[in-house]
C-alpha positions in Angstrom: 179.4 -71.8 11.9 182.1 -68.8 12.1 183.1 -67.5 8.5 187.1 -68.8 7.2 187.8 -64.4 6.3 191.9 -64.3 5.4 194.4 -67.6 4.5 195.8 -66.5 7.9 192.5 -68.0 9.7 192.3 -70.5 7.6 195.7 -72.2 8.4 195.1 -71.3 12.0 191.9 -73.2 11.7 193.4 -76.7 10.3 195.9 -76.5 12.3 193.5 -77.4 16.0 192.3 -80.6 17.4 189.5 -80.7 15.0 187.6 -78.3 12.4 185.2 -79.5 10.1 185.4 -77.1 7.0 182.5 -76.3 4.6 183.2 -75.3 1.2 180.0 -73.2 -0.8 179.1 -70.2 -2.1 176.0 -68.0 -2.1 174.3 -68.9 -5.5 174.9 -73.0 -4.8 170.9 -73.5 -3.9 171.9 -77.4 -1.9 174.5 -74.4 0.2 171.1 -73.0 1.0 168.9 -76.2 1.6 171.4 -77.3 4.4 172.2 -73.9 6.6 169.5 -74.6 8.5 170.5 -78.3 10.0 174.1 -77.1 10.3 173.3 -75.8 14.0 172.1 -79.6 15.0 175.6 -80.6 13.4 177.5 -78.6 15.6 175.6 -80.0 18.5 175.8 -83.2 17.4 179.5 -83.2 17.3 180.5 -80.1 19.5 183.8 -81.8 20.4 184.7 -80.1 16.2 185.0 -76.7 15.6 182.9 -75.8 12.3 183.6 -73.2 9.4 182.0 -72.3 6.0 184.6 -71.3 3.1 182.9 -69.2 0.3 184.7 -71.2 -3.1 184.3 -68.0 -4.6 186.8 -65.7 -2.5 188.7 -68.4 -2.1 189.4 -70.1 -5.2 193.4 -70.8 -5.4 192.5 -72.5 -2.2 189.9 -74.3 -3.0 191.6 -75.8 -6.4 194.9 -76.1 -4.5 192.9 -79.0 -2.4 190.5 -80.2 -5.6 187.4 -78.6 -4.4 184.8 -78.3 -7.1 181.6 -79.1 -5.8 180.0 -77.9 -3.2 179.4 -77.6 -0.6 181.6 -80.2 0.5 182.8 -81.0 4.0 186.5 -81.4 4.1 187.8 -82.1 8.1 191.4 -81.2 9.9 192.9 -82.3 12.9 196.5 -81.1 13.5 197.2 -79.6 10.3 196.1 -82.8 8.2 193.4 -83.7 6.3 191.6 -86.6 7.7 189.1 -87.0 5.4 185.6 -85.3 3.4 182.0 -85.4 2.1 182.1 -84.8 -1.8 178.6 -85.5 -3.8 177.5 -84.9 -7.2 174.2 -85.4 -5.1 172.2 -83.3 -3.3 173.2 -84.1 1.0 170.4 -85.1 3.7 171.0 -84.6 8.1 171.7 -88.1 8.7 174.8 -88.3 5.1 176.1 -85.6 7.0 176.3 -86.7 9.9 177.7 -89.8 9.6 180.2 -88.9 7.5 181.1 -86.6 11.2 181.2 -89.9 12.4 183.2 -92.0 10.8 186.2 -89.1 10.7 186.5 -89.1 14.3 186.9 -91.5 14.9 
């Protein structure tokens, strides 16, 4: 999973054929718990590009997108948001995998 370092990079990423953007933060315990699952998710959904956005570094973007809970997963295709997975509960591998499978369709 690649880190988004600038708004230019973010804008380029979301214009692609399919990107999953995970909004996260270093202080987020749920983000830390799912971190080891990310390589498996990337392998299972290799047709998607995976990126991370640090919420604290891109707070204005998160406000613009109404991203208030983290981790949040948002799928973009050709500049449009396709779907998002936000939940106040801790996310499981199965839930994230199911979300990605549905979002690709």
